[in-house]
Structures are given as structure tokens and as C-alpha cells.
N, C-alpha and C positions, 0 to 999 in steps of 0.2 A: 511763219509765226516766230516770235522771239518771246521766251518766257523769262521773266526776271523775278528774283527772290532776294530781298534785302535781309540777309541772314542775321546780321547784328548791327545795331545802331549806337553802340556805346563808345565813348572815347575815354582814354586813360586807364580806366579799370572797369571789370564787369560788375554788374549789379544782379541781385537775385532774378530780375526779370528782363535783363538787357545784357546780351552778349556784346562783345567787341566787334569792331568794324569788319564787315565782309559783305560782298555782293556776288551772286551767282547769276549767270545768264545761260540759257539753253536754246540751241537752234539746230535743227537737222541732225540730231544725234551727237552734237558737240556741246560740251559745257565749258564755260570760261568763268574762272574765279578771279575777283579783284580784291585783293587784301585778305588776310587770313589771321584775324585776331583770335584770341583765346575763346574757346567755345564754338568755333566754326564748325567743326565736325558734328558737334551735338546738335546745333541748330539745323544743319542740313539733314542730318538723320531724322530729326523731329519733323521736318518738312516732307520727308519720304523721297528725297532726291538722292540718287546714287552717286558716289564719288568716282565710279569707274570711267564714265565719259569725260572726266575733267582733263582736257588735253592742253590747256593754257592756264597759267596762274600768273597774274600781274600784281606787282606791288607798287603802291604810291611812294612809299619810303620805308625806312627800316626802324621806326620807333616800335617798341614791343607791342603796343596795342594793335599794330597792323600786321604783325608777322609772328607773334608768339604761338599761334595755333598751328603753325606749319608742320612741325615734326610729327605730331599726332595725326594731322590730316594725311600726310604722306603715308604714314603706316596704315591708315584706314583704307587708302587707295590700294596698297599692296595686299591687304587682307580681302579686298574686293576683286582680286585676280586681274588687276591692271598690269599689262606687260608692255603696252605700246609707249614710246617716249612721250615725255611731257615737256612743253616749252614753258620756260619760266622767264618773265620779263620784269625788269626793274632798273632803278638808277644804278650808276657805276658802283661797283663793289658787291654786286649780287652774288657772284660765285662764292666770294669769301664769307659773306653773311650766312648764306644757306649752307655752305660747307660746315660752318661752326654749329649751326642748329642740328645738323645731321650727325653730330657726334652721338646723339641719342636715338638716331634712326638711320644707322650706317648701311644697312642691307635692304635694297629695294629691287623688286623684279622688273623695274623699268628705269630707263636713263632719263636724266634731266638735261635739257638743252638750254643753256643760259643765253639770254639776249640782254646785254647791258646798254641802257640808254645814256648817251653821251651829249646828244644834241637838243637844243631847246624844243624842237618838234620832230617827231618821228612818225612814220606811217608804216603799217604792216597789213598783209593779207594772210589771214589765218583761218583756213576752212571756209565756213560760211560768213565769217566776219571781216570787216575792215576795222583796223584798230588805229586810232590816232592817240599818240602820247604827247603831252605838252607840259613844259616846266612851269610850275607855279612858285609861290613865295612863302616858304616855311623856314624854320630854323635850320633844317638840314635840307638837302636836295630832295625835292618831292615833285611828283608828276600827277596830273589829272589824265583821265582817259575818256575818250569818246568811241563807242562801239556802234558800228553801223552794219546793217544787212542790206546790201544793194539789191535792186530788182531790175532785171533786164527788161527790154521792150516786149510788147505784146507780139506773139507769133502771128504772121500774116499768111495764112494758107493759100489765098488767092495769088500772092506774089510768088509763093514757091511753085505752084502749079504753072503759072505763066512762064517761069524760067525753066520749067521741065526738070526740077529737082526731084529725084526719086523719093517716094514716101519713106523708105527705110532710113533716109538721112534726116528726116524732119526732126525727130527727137534729139539726135546729137547736136544739130544746129541750135535747137532751143536751149541746150545746156552750155552753149558758147563754144563748141568745138568746130574746128576747120576740117572739112572733109576733102580728101583728094580721091577722085574716081577716075582713074586713067588720066586722060588730059584735062579733065574737068576739075576745077577747085571751087568748092562751095564754102562761103564764109557766112557767119551768123548775120552780118549786116545786110545780107541779101534777103533775109526773111523776118528780120526783127524791126519793130518800130522803135522810137526813141525810148530811152531808159525811163522807167517809171519811178515814182517816189518810193524809197525803201523805208527802213526803220532805223531809228537813231536813239541811243541812251547815252547821256553824258553824265560823268562822275567826277566829283572832286572833293577832297577833304584836306584838312590841315594846311590851310593857306590864308593869306590875305585876299581880299577881292580884287584880283588883277584882271585887266581887260581881256586876256586871252581866254579866260574862263567862259566868258559870255560869247566870245567868238566861237568856241567849239560847242557850246550848248545851243547855239542859234537853231531855232526851229525843231529842236529835238522833241520826239515823242514823250520823253521823260528826262528830267534833269534832276539828279540826286546830288545834293550839296550839303556841305557842312553847315550845321546850325549849332555850333558849340554853346552859344549863350543866346537866351531869349530876352533877357533883362537888358534894356539899352544901356543902363548904368554900368554894364560889363564891357562896354566898347573899349575902354582903356586897356583892360586886361587882354582883350582880343588882339589889340595892336601890339602889345608887349610880347605876347606869347606866339604871335603870327597865326592867329586863328580868325574865325569869322563869327559875327553875330548873325542871327536869323534875319535881321533887318538888312544887313549887307548881302547876304545870299539872295533875298527876295529882290534887292536892287539889281543884282546880276540877272536874275530871271526876268525882270522887267525889260532889261535891254535885250536879252536873248529870245524872248517870246516862246519858250517851250510850251507844249501842251499842258504840262503838269510839272510841279515842283515837289520833291519829297526832301525833307530835311533828314539828316543823320549825324552821327559823331557827336552826341550830346555830352556835355560835362556831366560828371557824376552828381554835381550839386544841383542840376536841373532835373528834378524828379518827374515833372509833368510838363513836358515841352508843349503839349497841346494847349496849355493855358495862354500861350502867347500868340496862337494862330489867328484869332480875330483881328488883332492889330497888324500882323504880318499880311493879311489879305488885303489891307488897304494899299499896300505896295504892289503885291502881285496875287490877284484873287485865286488863282489855282494852286495855291501853296498848301501843303498838308505836312503835319508832323508825323513821320513815319514811325512805325514800331517794328520790332524784330519780327521776321517772318512775313512781312508784307510781300505779296506776290501780284504780279501783273502780267497778263499775256497781250502783246502787241500784235495786231494783224495788219496786213497791207490793206490799203484803202478799200480795195474791191475784193477782199478775201471772200471766197464763196461764189464769185461770179465765174462764168466760163472765160478763162483767160488763154 
């Protein structure tokens, strides 16, 4: 299972009922945070999610509305007895930017391990997640992210028995471990079927609608995309400021075919983004104007069956 909470949906500045951009994901005791705008710790606290399991923090870019909440969030983690290292991922210059912000949060009981993105596409394995970072098109260097939870093939007990694999090794093999038992070597492929469909969430904001976004959002369970402007007459502003309209985001979704599209990162001038959704659904029917605190739990296709 993968739990998702869109903590903040605002762009540029917070509003009374809209915090700045942030997304949290939980799986198997591990929490990943993407962006940390002003109000992130308040939004997560309101949702009832603990900051202690946050072991990865990713940044799309370093404009204030995406990172200004970091010092307070790190202090909240410290006050929650976090001691294990935290991996921080973002475009080149990450260590310098975070170091400057930490002037007001200098002492932490955990270390920060920085991973600076330099290539147009990067891939990581982080606990239960596979993370893809891909460069998009904003006024500063900016990345989108696709977070996947893979799923191994179904365990075949009959194959295990036929090959004489001792019962005590079945569980480790299901977890992907290779077992050496004297002269015998048992590998997961001996007892597992082909990989099954996993879970996938794609996230991008502060960008023009470039093809790579649809590529990484292809067949996602959920695509979370910038919808800075809902009014089509704002298209020129979007081009100049390197942002996206809701119509452009829906066009990307139409090509990518995710199960659902959530818009985020709204302009402060757009008080009611839901007013535009009927028109947007003519482009992509499964589009929604997300609000702060929206949560969704994704299950594997056959969750609950004997696997």
C-alpha cells in the first residue's frame, strides 16, 4: 500500500485556507516528502502524520514557495526524536541552499545526506521506493519526480517443493534474498513468477508542458500536476513565467493516461480552481482540482487476495 497526502496546493504565497506546495508519501514505515513550502509542518500535523519516519526529502527547485518551510520542518523532526540520517535530493546547489537555511536550524540530532541532481534523468532506489527524477522547463533548474513501489512476482510453492528448497528459506526468497546452503544456491527467480504491476505516482510543478512529463506519468495510478491558471486567457502569462495552465496539464494527462489527475500549485489569484474543472474534463475526464490535505491510499491490484 502507498499512502499519499497533498499537504499544500498553493503557489507563490500561502492563503488562509491554502498552504504552499508539498506532497508526502508513506509506504512500509518510510515517508518521503516532495517540496516543503511554508506551512508544511502545520499541514502534516493537522493530518496526523508524524515527521519522524521522513527519511527522504526531495525538492523540485529552490524558489521560496517550495523550500521555505524546511528549517521549521527539520526542527519538528528533531523534536520528534529523529536520529537516523535523512537523504535530501534536489538540483545542483542543494547543499549550499539547505546550508543557508540551516543558519536558523543549526543543531540537529540527525545528519543530512545530500544528493545533487546533475543529469537530465536520474534513478534511485530508496527503501520501498524507486524514484525517477527528470528535468523540466522552468525559469530555474527544476525537476519532476515519479515515485514507484515495485512488486515482485507471485511465490510458487509447488516450484519450491519440486526443487527441494527447504521451507525455512521460502520467506527470504520471497523478499528477494539469495540463499547459500552448503553447496546449494537458491535464488528468487527459482520460486517467483514474473513481476506484477506495482504502484506509481507522478509529480511535477513549475514548468512548461514538455513531453518528458507525459513520459514519466504514463499509466500512473495518480498524476499530480501544476495547474497554475484555470483561465485560458492566462496562457500567455504561463508561457512567459514558465508555468502551466490547467488545460495544458490535462493535455499531458490525455497523452499519459494515468488513472487520475490532481491539479496543484494554484496561483493566489485563482481562489476557486474547481470552477474550471468541468471544462478541463472535456480534455481529461479523470481530472480533479485538489485541495490541501487530500489523501489517497493506493493498493496493489489484488490486495487482500492470497498472494
